[in-house]
N, CA, C and O atoms as a GROMACS GRO file, in nm:
protein
  396
    1UNK      N    1   1.087   4.932  -2.678
    1UNK     CA    2   1.007   5.035  -2.617
    1UNK      C    3   1.090   5.164  -2.609
    1UNK      O    4   1.202   5.165  -2.560
    2UNK      N    5   1.031   5.271  -2.659
    2UNK     CA    6   1.100   5.398  -2.660
    2UNK      C    7   1.082   5.472  -2.529
    2UNK      O    8   0.975   5.468  -2.468
    3UNK      N    9   1.188   5.540  -2.487
    3UNK     CA   10   1.179   5.622  -2.366
    3UNK      C   11   1.105   5.751  -2.397
    3UNK      O   12   1.124   5.812  -2.502
    4UNK      N   13   1.022   5.791  -2.303
    4UNK     CA   14   0.954   5.920  -2.317
    4UNK      C   15   1.053   6.029  -2.278
    4UNK      O   16   1.131   6.011  -2.184
    5UNK      N   17   1.050   6.140  -2.347
    5UNK     CA   18   1.141   6.249  -2.309
    5UNK      C   19   1.099   6.306  -2.173
    5UNK      O   20   0.981   6.312  -2.140
    6UNK      N   21   1.197   6.348  -2.098
    6UNK     CA   22   1.170   6.408  -1.968
    6UNK      C   23   1.134   6.554  -1.990
    6UNK      O   24   1.206   6.629  -2.055
    7UNK      N   25   1.021   6.592  -1.934
    7UNK     CA   26   0.976   6.729  -1.945
    7UNK      C   27   1.017   6.805  -1.820
    7UNK      O   28   0.996   6.758  -1.708
    8UNK      N   29   1.076   6.920  -1.838
    8UNK     CA   30   1.119   7.002  -1.726
    8UNK      C   31   1.000   7.074  -1.663
    8UNK      O   32   0.903   7.106  -1.732
    9UNK      N   33   1.009   7.098  -1.534
    9UNK     CA   34   0.907   7.175  -1.465
    9UNK      C   35   0.788   7.091  -1.424
    9UNK      O   36   0.784   6.969  -1.444
   10UNK      N   37   0.691   7.159  -1.366
   10UNK     CA   38   0.569   7.092  -1.320
   10UNK      C   39   0.477   7.062  -1.436
   10UNK      O   40   0.477   7.135  -1.535
   11UNK      N   41   0.399   6.956  -1.425
   11UNK     CA   42   0.298   6.930  -1.528
   11UNK      C   43   0.195   7.043  -1.530
   11UNK      O   44   0.168   7.105  -1.427
   12UNK      N   45   0.139   7.068  -1.645
   12UNK     CA   46   0.040   7.175  -1.659
   12UNK      C   47  -0.074   7.153  -1.560
   12UNK      O   48  -0.127   7.042  -1.549
   13UNK      N   49  -0.111   7.259  -1.490
   13UNK     CA   50  -0.224   7.252  -1.398
   13UNK      C   51  -0.190   7.208  -1.257
   13UNK      O   52  -0.274   7.218  -1.168
   14UNK      N   53  -0.069   7.158  -1.235
   14UNK     CA   54  -0.034   7.113  -1.100
   14UNK      C   55   0.029   7.227  -1.021
   14UNK      O   56   0.087   7.320  -1.078
   15UNK      N   57   0.016   7.219  -0.892
   15UNK     CA   58   0.079   7.319  -0.805
   15UNK      C   59   0.154   7.249  -0.694
   15UNK      O   60   0.114   7.141  -0.650
   16UNK      N   61   0.260   7.310  -0.649
   16UNK     CA   62   0.331   7.256  -0.534
   16UNK      C   63   0.346   7.364  -0.428
   16UNK      O   64   0.415   7.344  -0.328
   17UNK      N   65   0.282   7.477  -0.449
   17UNK     CA   66   0.290   7.588  -0.356
   17UNK      C   67   0.186   7.570  -0.246
   17UNK      O   68   0.067   7.556  -0.273
   18UNK      N   69   0.232   7.572  -0.123
   18UNK     CA   70   0.143   7.568  -0.008
   18UNK      C   71   0.157   7.699   0.066
   18UNK      O   72   0.265   7.731   0.116
   19UNK      N   73   0.050   7.775   0.072
   19UNK     CA   74   0.054   7.909   0.129
   19UNK      C   75   0.086   7.911   0.278
   19UNK      O   76   0.163   7.996   0.323
   20UNK      N   77   0.029   7.820   0.355
   20UNK     CA   78   0.045   7.825   0.500
   20UNK      C   79   0.191   7.815   0.545
   20UNK      O   80   0.235   7.898   0.625
   21UNK      N   81   0.269   7.717   0.496
   21UNK     CA   82   0.411   7.713   0.535
   21UNK      C   83   0.488   7.834   0.484
   21UNK      O   84   0.578   7.884   0.552
   22UNK      N   85   0.455   7.882   0.366
   22UNK     CA   86   0.523   7.999   0.310
   22UNK      C   87   0.498   8.121   0.398
   22UNK      O   88   0.591   8.197   0.426
   23UNK      N   89   0.374   8.139   0.442
   23UNK     CA   90   0.341   8.252   0.530
   23UNK      C   91   0.411   8.239   0.664
   23UNK      O   92   0.461   8.337   0.718
   24UNK      N   93   0.414   8.118   0.719
   24UNK     CA   94   0.478   8.096   0.849
   24UNK      C   95   0.629   8.120   0.841
   24UNK      O   96   0.686   8.181   0.932
   25UNK      N   97   0.693   8.074   0.734
   25UNK     CA   98   0.836   8.097   0.719
   25UNK      C   99   0.864   8.246   0.703
   25UNK      O  100   0.956   8.300   0.765
   26UNK      N  101   0.785   8.312   0.621
   26UNK     CA  102   0.802   8.456   0.600
   26UNK      C  103   0.788   8.533   0.730
   26UNK      O  104   0.865   8.627   0.756
   27UNK      N  105   0.691   8.495   0.812
   27UNK     CA  106   0.672   8.561   0.942
   27UNK      C  107   0.791   8.537   1.033
   27UNK      O  108   0.832   8.627   1.106
   28UNK      N  109   0.847   8.417   1.030
   28UNK     CA  110   0.963   8.385   1.113
   28UNK      C  111   1.083   8.471   1.072
   28UNK      O  112   1.156   8.522   1.157
   29UNK      N  113   1.102   8.486   0.942
   29UNK     CA  114   1.213   8.569   0.892
   29UNK      C  115   1.190   8.715   0.932
   29UNK      O  116   1.282   8.781   0.982
   30UNK      N  117   1.069   8.765   0.910
   30UNK     CA  118   1.040   8.905   0.944
   30UNK      C  119   1.060   8.931   1.094
   30UNK      O  120   1.118   9.033   1.132
   31UNK      N  121   1.012   8.840   1.179
   31UNK     CA  122   1.028   8.859   1.323
   31UNK      C  123   1.175   8.860   1.363
   31UNK      O  124   1.216   8.943   1.445
   32UNK      N  125   1.254   8.770   1.307
   32UNK     CA  126   1.397   8.765   1.340
   32UNK      C  127   1.465   8.894   1.292
   32UNK      O  128   1.550   8.949   1.362
   33UNK      N  129   1.429   8.939   1.175
   33UNK     CA  130   1.489   9.061   1.118
   33UNK      C  131   1.454   9.183   1.201
   33UNK      O  132   1.542   9.262   1.236
   34UNK      N  133   1.326   9.200   1.232
   34UNK     CA  134   1.285   9.319   1.307
   34UNK      C  135   1.335   9.316   1.451
   34UNK      O  136   1.363   9.421   1.509
   35UNK      N  137   1.348   9.198   1.510
   35UNK     CA  138   1.402   9.187   1.646
   35UNK      C  139   1.546   9.237   1.651
   35UNK      O  140   1.593   9.287   1.754
   36UNK      N  141   1.616   9.223   1.539
   36UNK     CA  142   1.755   9.269   1.532
   36UNK      C  143   1.765   9.414   1.485
   36UNK      O  144   1.873   9.473   1.484
   37UNK      N  145   1.652   9.472   1.446
   37UNK     CA  146   1.652   9.609   1.397
   37UNK      C  147   1.718   9.624   1.261
   37UNK      O  148   1.776   9.728   1.231
   38UNK      N  149   1.709   9.520   1.180
   38UNK     CA  150   1.771   9.519   1.048
   38UNK      C  151   1.666   9.552   0.943
   38UNK      O  152   1.555   9.499   0.946
   39UNK      N  153   1.701   9.639   0.850
   39UNK     CA  154   1.611   9.672   0.740
   39UNK      C  155   1.603   9.556   0.641
   39UNK      O  156   1.698   9.480   0.626
   40UNK      N  157   1.489   9.545   0.576
   40UNK     CA  158   1.470   9.438   0.478
   40UNK      C  159   1.576   9.445   0.368
   40UNK      O  160   1.628   9.342   0.326
   41UNK      N  161   1.606   9.564   0.324
   41UNK     CA  162   1.707   9.582   0.219
   41UNK      C  163   1.845   9.534   0.265
   41UNK      O  164   1.919   9.473   0.188
   42UNK      N  165   1.878   9.562   0.390
   42UNK     CA  166   2.007   9.520   0.446
   42UNK      C  167   2.014   9.368   0.453
   42UNK      O  168   2.115   9.308   0.415
   43UNK      N  169   1.907   9.305   0.501
   43UNK     CA  170   1.905   9.159   0.509
   43UNK      C  171   1.917   9.098   0.370
   43UNK      O  172   1.993   9.003   0.351
   44UNK      N  173   1.844   9.152   0.275
   44UNK     CA  174   1.851   9.101   0.138
   44UNK      C  175   1.994   9.111   0.085
   44UNK      O  176   2.045   9.017   0.024
   45UNK      N  177   2.059   9.225   0.109
   45UNK     CA  178   2.197   9.243   0.063
   45UNK      C  179   2.289   9.140   0.127
   45UNK      O  180   2.372   9.079   0.059
   46UNK      N  181   2.274   9.120   0.258
   46UNK     CA  182   2.357   9.021   0.329
   46UNK      C  183   2.336   8.880   0.275
   46UNK      O  184   2.430   8.800   0.269
   47UNK      N  185   2.211   8.850   0.236
   47UNK     CA  186   2.179   8.716   0.185
   47UNK      C  187   2.211   8.702   0.036
   47UNK      O  188   2.207   8.592  -0.018
   48UNK      N  189   2.242   8.813  -0.028
   48UNK     CA  190   2.278   8.809  -0.171
   48UNK      C  191   2.159   8.796  -0.264
   48UNK      O  192   2.169   8.735  -0.370
   49UNK      N  193   2.044   8.855  -0.224
   49UNK     CA  194   1.926   8.851  -0.309
   49UNK      C  195   1.868   8.991  -0.323
   49UNK      O  196   1.908   9.082  -0.251
   50UNK      N  197   1.776   9.009  -0.415
   50UNK     CA  198   1.710   9.137  -0.435
   50UNK      C  199   1.614   9.166  -0.320
   50UNK      O  200   1.554   9.074  -0.263
   51UNK      N  201   1.599   9.294  -0.286
   51UNK     CA  202   1.507   9.332  -0.179
   51UNK      C  203   1.364   9.290  -0.210
   51UNK      O  204   1.291   9.247  -0.121
   52UNK      N  205   1.325   9.301  -0.338
   52UNK     CA  206   1.188   9.263  -0.375
   52UNK      C  207   1.165   9.113  -0.353
   52UNK      O  208   1.056   9.072  -0.316
   53UNK      N  209   1.268   9.033  -0.375
   53UNK     CA  210   1.258   8.888  -0.352
   53UNK      C  211   1.242   8.862  -0.202
   53UNK      O  212   1.162   8.777  -0.162
   54UNK      N  213   1.319   8.935  -0.120
   54UNK     CA  214   1.307   8.919   0.025
   54UNK      C  215   1.166   8.957   0.070
   54UNK      O  216   1.108   8.893   0.158
   55UNK      N  217   1.111   9.061   0.011
   55UNK     CA  218   0.975   9.101   0.044
   55UNK      C  219   0.874   8.993   0.012
   55UNK      O  220   0.782   8.969   0.090
   56UNK      N  221   0.892   8.927  -0.103
   56UNK     CA  222   0.801   8.818  -0.141
   56UNK      C  223   0.813   8.701  -0.044
   56UNK      O  224   0.713   8.638  -0.010
   57UNK      N  225   0.934   8.674   0.002
   57UNK     CA  226   0.954   8.566   0.099
   57UNK      C  227   0.884   8.602   0.230
   57UNK      O  228   0.812   8.519   0.287
   58UNK      N  229   0.904   8.724   0.277
   58UNK     CA  230   0.844   8.765   0.405
   58UNK      C  231   0.691   8.770   0.397
   58UNK      O  232   0.623   8.747   0.497
   59UNK      N  233   0.637   8.800   0.280
   59UNK     CA  234   0.491   8.803   0.265
   59UNK      C  235   0.433   8.666   0.235
   59UNK      O  236   0.311   8.652   0.224
   60UNK      N  237   0.517   8.565   0.222
   60UNK     CA  238   0.470   8.430   0.194
   60UNK      C  239   0.430   8.408   0.049
   60UNK      O  240   0.356   8.315   0.019
   61UNK      N  241   0.479   8.494  -0.040
   61UNK     CA  242   0.446   8.482  -0.182
   61UNK      C  243   0.546   8.395  -0.256
   61UNK      O  244   0.522   8.357  -0.371
   62UNK      N  245   0.656   8.363  -0.191
   62UNK     CA  246   0.759   8.280  -0.253
   62UNK      C  247   0.812   8.182  -0.149
   62UNK      O  248   0.834   8.218  -0.034
   63UNK      N  249   0.831   8.057  -0.191
   63UNK     CA  250   0.890   7.955  -0.104
   63UNK      C  251   1.037   7.942  -0.142
   63UNK      O  252   1.067   7.896  -0.253
   64UNK      N  253   1.128   7.980  -0.053
   64UNK     CA  254   1.269   7.974  -0.088
   64UNK      C  255   1.322   7.831  -0.092
   64UNK      O  256   1.268   7.741  -0.028
   65UNK      N  257   1.427   7.813  -0.169
   65UNK     CA  258   1.496   7.684  -0.174
   65UNK      C  259   1.573   7.663  -0.044
   65UNK      O  260   1.590   7.757   0.034
   66UNK      N  261   1.619   7.542  -0.022
   66UNK     CA  262   1.700   7.513   0.096
   66UNK      C  263   1.825   7.600   0.097
   66UNK      O  264   1.863   7.653   0.202
   67UNK      N  265   1.890   7.614  -0.017
   67UNK     CA  266   2.011   7.696  -0.024
   67UNK      C  267   1.982   7.840   0.018
   67UNK      O  268   2.062   7.902   0.088
   68UNK      N  269   1.869   7.893  -0.025
   68UNK     CA  270   1.834   8.030   0.010
   68UNK      C  271   1.795   8.042   0.157
   68UNK      O  272   1.825   8.144   0.220
   69UNK      N  273   1.730   7.941   0.212
   69UNK     CA  274   1.699   7.941   0.355
   69UNK      C  275   1.828   7.949   0.436
   69UNK      O  276   1.836   8.023   0.534
   70UNK      N  277   1.928   7.874   0.395
   70UNK     CA  278   2.056   7.875   0.465
   70UNK      C  279   2.122   8.013   0.453
   70UNK      O  280   2.178   8.062   0.551
   71UNK      N  281   2.117   8.074   0.336
   71UNK     CA  282   2.176   8.208   0.318
   71UNK      C  283   2.103   8.312   0.403
   71UNK      O  284   2.166   8.400   0.462
   72UNK      N  285   1.971   8.304   0.409
   72UNK     CA  286   1.894   8.398   0.491
   72UNK      C  287   1.929   8.379   0.639
   72UNK      O  288   1.948   8.477   0.712
   73UNK      N  289   1.938   8.254   0.682
   73UNK     CA  290   1.972   8.226   0.822
   73UNK      C  291   2.110   8.282   0.856
   73UNK      O  292   2.128   8.345   0.960
   74UNK      N  293   2.206   8.260   0.769
   74UNK     CA  294   2.341   8.314   0.793
   74UNK      C  295   2.338   8.466   0.800
   74UNK      O  296   2.405   8.526   0.884
   75UNK      N  297   2.260   8.528   0.711
   75UNK     CA  298   2.249   8.674   0.710
   75UNK      C  299   2.186   8.724   0.839
   75UNK      O  300   2.214   8.836   0.882
   76UNK      N  301   2.100   8.643   0.901
   76UNK     CA  302   2.037   8.679   1.028
   76UNK      C  303   2.124   8.641   1.148
   76UNK      O  304   2.094   8.679   1.261
   77UNK      N  305   2.231   8.566   1.123
   77UNK     CA  306   2.317   8.522   1.232
   77UNK      C  307   2.257   8.410   1.314
   77UNK      O  308   2.286   8.396   1.433
   78UNK      N  309   2.172   8.328   1.250
   78UNK     CA  310   2.112   8.214   1.319
   78UNK      C  311   2.125   8.091   1.228
   78UNK      O  312   2.178   8.099   1.118
   79UNK      N  313   2.074   7.980   1.276
   79UNK     CA  314   2.080   7.858   1.196
   79UNK      C  315   1.952   7.843   1.114
   79UNK      O  316   1.847   7.897   1.149
   80UNK      N  317   1.963   7.768   1.007
   80UNK     CA  318   1.844   7.736   0.929
   80UNK      C  319   1.747   7.655   1.016
   80UNK      O  320   1.626   7.665   1.001
   81UNK      N  321   1.802   7.575   1.104
   81UNK     CA  322   1.721   7.496   1.196
   81UNK      C  323   1.632   7.586   1.281
   81UNK      O  324   1.514   7.557   1.300
   82UNK      N  325   1.688   7.695   1.330
   82UNK     CA  326   1.610   7.787   1.414
   82UNK      C  327   1.495   7.847   1.335
   82UNK      O  328   1.384   7.861   1.387
   83UNK      N  329   1.520   7.884   1.209
   83UNK     CA  330   1.412   7.940   1.126
   83UNK      C  331   1.304   7.837   1.097
   83UNK      O  332   1.184   7.868   1.101
   84UNK      N  333   1.346   7.715   1.069
   84UNK     CA  334   1.248   7.610   1.039
   84UNK      C  335   1.170   7.573   1.165
   84UNK      O  336   1.049   7.551   1.158
   85UNK      N  337   1.237   7.568   1.279
   85UNK     CA  338   1.166   7.538   1.405
   85UNK      C  339   1.063   7.646   1.436
   85UNK      O  340   0.953   7.616   1.482
   86UNK      N  341   1.099   7.772   1.412
   86UNK     CA  342   1.003   7.880   1.436
   86UNK      C  343   0.886   7.870   1.338
   86UNK      O  344   0.772   7.896   1.374
   87UNK      N  345   0.916   7.831   1.215
   87UNK     CA  346   0.811   7.810   1.115
   87UNK      C  347   0.716   7.700   1.163
   87UNK      O  348   0.594   7.716   1.156
   88UNK      N  349   0.772   7.589   1.210
   88UNK     CA  350   0.690   7.478   1.259
   88UNK      C  351   0.607   7.521   1.380
   88UNK      O  352   0.492   7.480   1.393
   89UNK      N  353   0.665   7.602   1.468
   89UNK     CA  354   0.591   7.649   1.584
   89UNK      C  355   0.470   7.731   1.538
   89UNK      O  356   0.360   7.716   1.592
   90UNK      N  357   0.490   7.815   1.439
   90UNK     CA  358   0.380   7.897   1.387
   90UNK      C  359   0.272   7.810   1.320
   90UNK      O  360   0.155   7.846   1.318
   91UNK      N  361   0.314   7.696   1.266
   91UNK     CA  362   0.219   7.604   1.202
   91UNK      C  363   0.150   7.513   1.303
   91UNK      O  364   0.057   7.441   1.269
   92UNK      N  365   0.198   7.516   1.428
   92UNK     CA  366   0.138   7.431   1.530
   92UNK      C  367   0.189   7.289   1.528
   92UNK      O  368   0.122   7.199   1.578
   93UNK      N  369   0.308   7.268   1.470
   93UNK     CA  370   0.368   7.133   1.471
   93UNK      C  371   0.432   7.112   1.608
   93UNK      O  372   0.513   7.194   1.651
   94UNK      N  373   0.397   7.003   1.677
   94UNK     CA  374   0.455   6.978   1.810
   94UNK      C  375   0.607   6.963   1.803
   94UNK      O  376   0.661   6.917   1.702
   95UNK      N  377   0.676   7.003   1.910
   95UNK     CA  378   0.820   6.988   1.914
   95UNK      C  379   0.857   6.842   1.899
   95UNK      O  380   0.787   6.754   1.950
   96UNK      N  381   0.967   6.817   1.829
   96UNK     CA  382   1.012   6.681   1.811
   96UNK      C  383   0.946   6.610   1.695
   96UNK      O  384   0.967   6.490   1.677
   97UNK      N  385   0.867   6.681   1.615
   97UNK     CA  386   0.809   6.618   1.497
   97UNK      C  387   0.660   6.635   1.487
   97UNK      O  388   0.601   6.724   1.548
   98UNK      N  389   0.601   6.549   1.410
   98UNK     CA  390   0.459   6.561   1.378
   98UNK      C  391   0.370   6.483   1.474
   98UNK      O  392   0.248   6.504   1.477
   99UNK      N  393   0.429   6.395   1.554
   99UNK     CA  394   0.349   6.304   1.633
   99UNK      C  395   0.300   6.355   1.758
   99UNK      O  396   0.231   6.283   1.831
   0.00000   0.00000   0.00000
């Protein structure tokens, strides 16, 4: 039996993007940034990404990787946990998990 070649990326027609968590995470980042009085461009520079990419994250148009979430959190001077917890709060996930 021959092995099928592994195809990179998502299968045609499938999506893994969920708008609601992306919007909630973006709002959490924007709130943390504006509370500190930091410009979007400054935060992007601190996180090592393009300002336009940061804008897409804040608008919920892009879901960042775990590594990028950690870089954004460090640039904000907080933990990735704090950003994710704020995201969950915005989504209405009860504290301590889903239950």
